[in-house]
C-alpha angles and dihedrals in degrees: 000000000000121000091243093052091043093054092051095049106105091191095060117099113186105209118215122225101192113141106257125174133226117313094012091058092044090052092050092050091050091048089051091050089052091048091051092054093046094049093047091048093048101038104019092241140048125202116204117196119196131176118189136017098281092051092048089049090052090050093052094047093047092048091053090053093044092049091051092049092048090050091051089059094045099262133117124214121212124197136194126195130214140155124258135186117233128186118225119177091339093310123111115229128185116236140173122257117200117193113201129190141149119270 
């Protein structure tokens, strides 16, 4: 996926993996869960891209929150997982791409 196309994709959420502690991390995960639900409601699908252990952990936690909130309102989120290549500072890294949508 080219950088130009990537920047124009409203369904792509680039998940951060910076080491955050306590309440700051919890707040980020909750914001991400809200963003997932908003993007899925608006576009029908959300794509979460994570590179590194911390980012993948943030994805999983935020998906658990988003799934619980969707269930509370009578919906059910479904997710698929795949690998993706991402370029950072001229170096290609392998990341995880989660695609989320309502069943």
